[in-house]
C-alpha positions as CSV (number, residue, x, y, z in Angstrom):
1,M,114.3,113.3,102.2
2,K,114.4,116.8,100.8
3,V,113.5,117.6,97.2
4,V,113.9,120.8,95.2
5,L,110.7,121.4,93.4
6,D,110.4,123.2,90.1
7,D,108.2,126.3,89.6
8,S,105.1,124.5,88.6
9,T,104.8,122.8,92.0
10,N,106.1,125.8,94.0
11,R,103.8,126.2,97.0
12,G,105.6,128.3,99.6
13,G,109.2,127.6,98.6
14,N,111.5,125.5,96.5
15,I,112.6,122.9,99.0
16,A,110.1,120.3,100.3
17,T,110.7,117.6,102.9
18,I,108.9,114.4,102.3
19,K,107.3,113.5,105.6
20,S,105.1,110.3,105.0
21,R,102.7,108.5,102.7
22,A,99.3,110.1,102.6
23,T,96.5,108.0,104.1
24,D,92.7,108.0,103.7
25,I,90.3,108.4,106.6
26,N,90.7,104.8,107.5
27,G,94.5,105.0,107.7
28,H,95.1,103.1,104.4
29,P,97.8,104.5,102.1
30,I,96.5,106.3,99.0
31,G,97.5,105.1,95.6
32,R,99.6,102.2,94.2
33,A,103.2,101.8,93.4
34,H,104.4,101.2,89.8
35,N,107.8,100.4,88.3
36,N,107.3,103.3,85.9
37,P,107.5,106.5,88.1
38,M,105.0,108.3,85.7
39,M,102.4,105.6,86.5
40,D,102.9,105.7,90.2
41,S,99.7,106.9,91.9
42,R,100.9,107.1,95.5
43,E,100.5,110.4,97.4
44,C,103.0,111.7,99.9
45,E,102.8,114.5,102.5
46,V,105.5,117.1,102.0
47,E,106.4,120.0,104.2
48,M,107.4,123.2,102.4
49,E,110.0,125.7,103.7
50,D,107.2,127.9,105.2
51,R,106.1,124.8,107.3
52,T,102.9,124.2,105.3
53,I,102.0,120.6,104.5
54,Y,100.7,119.6,101.1
55,R,100.0,116.3,99.3
56,L,102.0,115.6,96.1
57,F,101.8,112.5,93.9
58,A,104.9,110.3,94.0
59,N,105.4,110.7,90.3
60,K,105.6,114.5,90.7
61,I,108.3,114.0,93.3
62,A,110.2,111.6,91.1
63,E,110.0,114.0,88.2
64,N,111.7,116.6,90.4
65,I,114.4,114.1,91.6
66,Y,115.3,113.1,88.1
67,L,115.6,116.6,86.6
């Protein structure tokens, strides 16, 4: 999925592609899902336009989807 990010999360471009859930050193997913997107603590790995990969919280991604 591709997401257009606002300027506060701009890290190398405006378009980010969500690649996968972020995992800890043991391979377990980081964070927990919640019905309220603002309370969701999951982390995702996203690839920016310049091919760099960052971790963003799912609630930040949801915030940019719903704008």
